[in-house]
C-alpha positions in Angstrom: 97.1 98.3 62.0 97.1 96.5 58.7 100.2 94.7 57.5 100.6 97.3 54.8 100.6 100.1 57.3 103.0 98.3 59.6 105.4 97.6 56.6 105.3 101.3 55.6 106.1 102.5 59.1 109.0 100.0 59.3 110.2 100.9 55.8 110.3 104.6 56.7 111.8 104.1 60.1 114.6 101.7 59.1 115.6 103.3 55.9 114.4 100.4 53.8 114.0 100.8 50.0 110.4 101.4 48.9 111.0 98.6 46.3 111.2 96.1 49.2 107.8 97.1 50.6 105.7 94.3 49.0 108.1 91.5 50.1 108.5 93.1 53.6 104.7 93.1 54.0 104.5 89.5 52.9 107.1 88.2 55.3 105.7 90.1 58.3 102.3 88.6 57.5 103.8 85.2 57.3 105.3 85.3 60.8 102.3 87.0 62.4 99.8 84.5 61.2 101.7 81.5 62.5 100.0 79.8 65.5 101.3 77.3 68.0 99.3 75.1 70.3 100.3 75.1 73.9 100.6 71.4 74.9 100.3 70.3 78.5 102.7 67.4 77.7 105.7 69.8 77.6 105.0 71.3 81.0 107.1 68.7 82.9 110.1 69.2 80.5 109.8 73.0 80.8 109.8 72.9 84.6 112.9 70.8 84.6 114.7 73.0 82.0 114.0 76.3 83.8 113.8 74.9 87.4 110.3 76.3 87.9 108.3 73.9 90.1 105.4 76.2 91.0 102.5 73.9 91.7 100.0 76.0 89.8 101.4 74.5 86.6 100.9 70.9 87.5 98.4 70.7 90.4 94.9 71.5 89.1 93.4 71.8 92.5 96.0 74.4 93.5 95.5 76.3 90.3 91.7 76.4 90.7 92.1 77.6 94.3 93.9 80.6 93.0 91.2 81.4 90.4 92.6 79.6 87.3 90.4 77.4 85.2 93.1 74.8 85.1 96.9 74.7 85.2 98.1 77.7 83.3 101.1 78.0 80.9 104.4 79.2 82.4 105.1 82.9 82.0 108.7 82.1 81.0 107.4 79.8 78.2 105.2 82.7 76.9 108.2 85.1 77.1 110.3 82.6 75.2 107.7 82.3 72.4 107.6 86.1 72.3 111.4 86.3 71.9 111.2 83.9 69.0 108.8 86.2 67.3 111.1 89.1 68.0 114.1 87.4 66.5 112.1 86.4 63.3 111.1 90.0 63.0 114.7 91.2 63.5 115.9 88.8 60.9 113.5 90.2 58.3 114.3 93.8 59.4 118.1 93.3 59.0 117.7 91.6 55.6 116.4 94.8 54.1 117.7 97.6 56.4 120.9 99.5 55.7 121.5 99.9 59.4 121.4 96.5 61.2 119.9 96.5 64.7 120.3 94.3 67.8 117.6 92.8 70.1 118.2 95.1 73.1 115.1 95.1 75.4 111.9 93.3 76.0 109.0 93.9 78.4 106.0 91.6 79.1 102.8 92.1 81.0 100.8 89.0 81.6 97.1 90.1 81.4 95.2 86.8 81.0 96.3 83.2 81.6 97.1 80.9 78.7 95.9 77.3 79.1 96.8 74.0 77.5 95.4 73.6 74.0 95.2 77.4 73.5 96.4 78.6 70.1 99.2 81.2 70.6 100.0 83.9 68.0 101.5 87.4 68.0 100.1 90.6 66.5 101.9 93.9 65.9 99.9 96.8 67.4 102.3 99.7 66.8 105.8 100.6 65.6 107.8 103.6 66.6 111.4 104.7 66.1 114.3 107.1 67.1 117.6 107.7 65.3 119.1 104.6 66.7 116.3 102.2 67.6 113.0 100.8 66.6 110.3 99.7 69.0 107.4 97.3 68.6 104.2 96.9 70.7 102.8 93.4 70.2 100.0 91.3 71.7 100.2 87.6 72.4 96.8 86.2 71.5 95.5 83.0 73.0 92.8 82.3 70.5 90.9 85.6 70.4 92.0 86.6 73.9 94.7 89.2 74.4 96.9 87.4 77.0 100.4 89.1 76.8 101.3 92.7 76.1 104.9 92.9 74.9 107.2 95.7 74.1 110.3 94.9 72.1 113.2 97.3 71.3 115.9 96.9 68.6 118.9 99.2 68.8 122.2 99.8 67.1 124.0 99.0 70.3 123.4 97.3 73.7 123.3 99.5 76.8 125.6 99.1 79.8 123.9 98.0 83.0 123.1 100.4 85.8 125.2 100.4 89.0 124.9 97.3 91.1 122.9 97.3 94.3 123.2 95.1 97.4 122.3 91.5 96.7 119.2 90.3 98.4 119.2 86.7 97.1 120.9 84.8 94.3 121.0 81.4 92.6 123.4 79.7 90.1 122.3 77.6 87.2 123.9 76.1 84.1 123.4 76.7 80.4 124.3 73.5 78.5 123.6 72.2 75.0 121.2 69.5 76.1 118.9 71.9 77.8 119.0 74.3 74.9 118.0 71.5 72.6 115.1 70.6 74.9 114.2 74.3 75.2 113.6 74.6 71.5 111.7 71.3 71.4 109.3 72.8 73.9 109.0 75.9 71.7 108.3 73.6 68.7 111.3 75.2 67.0 114.9 74.3 66.1 118.0 76.3 66.7 121.5 76.0 68.2 121.9 79.5 69.4 121.4 80.4 73.1 118.3 82.5 73.5 118.6 85.3 76.0 115.1 84.4 77.4 116.7 81.1 78.6 118.8 82.8 81.3 115.8 85.2 81.9 113.7 82.1 82.7 115.9 81.6 85.8 114.5 84.9 87.3 111.1 83.5 88.3 112.7 80.2 89.4 115.1 82.2 91.6 112.1 83.9 93.1 110.5 80.5 93.8 113.8 79.4 95.4 113.7 82.5 97.7 110.1 81.8 98.5 110.9 78.2 99.4 113.8 79.2 101.6 111.7 81.8 103.5 108.4 79.9 103.8 108.8 76.3 102.7 106.4 77.0 99.8 106.7 77.7 96.1 103.5 79.5 95.4 103.1 82.9 93.7 102.3 84.5 90.3 104.5 86.9 88.4 102.8 89.8 86.7 105.4 91.5 84.5 109.0 91.3 83.3 111.0 94.3 82.0 114.4 93.5 80.6 117.4 95.2 79.0 120.1 93.1 77.3 123.8 93.7 77.7 125.7 90.8 76.1 124.9 87.4 74.5 124.8 84.4 76.9 127.1 81.5 76.5 127.4 77.9 77.8 128.4 77.6 81.4 127.3 78.8 84.8 125.0 81.7 85.1 124.2 83.7 88.3 120.8 85.3 88.8 120.7 88.1 91.4 117.7 89.6 93.0 118.0 93.0 94.8 115.9 94.0 97.8 112.4 94.6 96.5 109.8 97.3 96.9 106.8 95.8 98.7 103.2 96.6 99.3 100.4 94.6 101.0 96.9 94.7 99.6 94.4 92.7 101.7 96.0 89.3 102.1 98.5 89.5 99.3 102.0 90.9 99.0 103.0 92.6 95.8 106.8 92.7 95.1 108.9 94.6 92.6 112.4 93.1 92.3 115.3 94.6 90.4 117.3 91.7 88.9 120.5 90.9 87.0 121.9 87.8 85.2 125.7 87.4 85.0 128.4 85.3 83.5 131.8 86.9 83.0 129.8 90.1 82.6 126.2 91.2 82.9 123.9 89.5 80.4 120.7 91.2 81.2 119.1 93.3 83.9 115.6 94.6 84.7 112.6 94.2 86.9 110.1 91.5 87.8 106.8 92.2 89.5 105.0 89.4 91.3 102.4 88.6 93.9 102.3 86.0 96.7 100.4 85.5 99.9 103.7 85.2 101.8 105.9 87.9 103.3 109.4 87.5 102.0 110.9 90.5 103.9 110.4 89.5 107.5 
């Protein structure tokens, strides 16, 4: 879709004045043509911030043994870049819309690895709407390669979480100002708000903690993340819960689908993460 077609669909869907169409198109083009280089130097800081010590991100031999060209970028880092694009889009949308919306859901499918020195950008593929929400389909491009497929939903209100299930595994982490500052440095951005993808980043690290407890290893790859947001995060302790997964074995690999939830005083987010490992976590 051209930027003009995207702007027209958004203008019609969000009840924006036709007079605002040229500036809306210009601002959408501005955020969609921005590119950021993924620097290997930030990987050690990112692993510490989100507690993800999967060796595929720092051990080149291990990464190559799993089919990567070199150590790939963290999925949580790509998700966080995608969130920043979503929030910039939402800011533009709410500047011109008569019915302000909230960032309510985000799904990501990791189709191709992103490597150090790749140039990352986001491209809108489609826009759709209902009476109380607007949805985007965007592609994260690493150079010319389509690496991440992302679905973003903006709604007039946040959904309540579904009923809790029996906890299979959980971990507790902290959200503090220093780590938020370091988080934005890794994203080559500046902000003081707490991004919801920061607590979401503890989901894959909790999976690695589970894997370590069961097998003594922290080796696996996550394939997709599908999240709904319920309330804004705040500073303090945060609990990440994994519920008993659906599992299937294909050849020598185990594919898992975990329902998950992040909580403080109340649920912050919930959803599902899909991952693959050569280890059996259920035995």
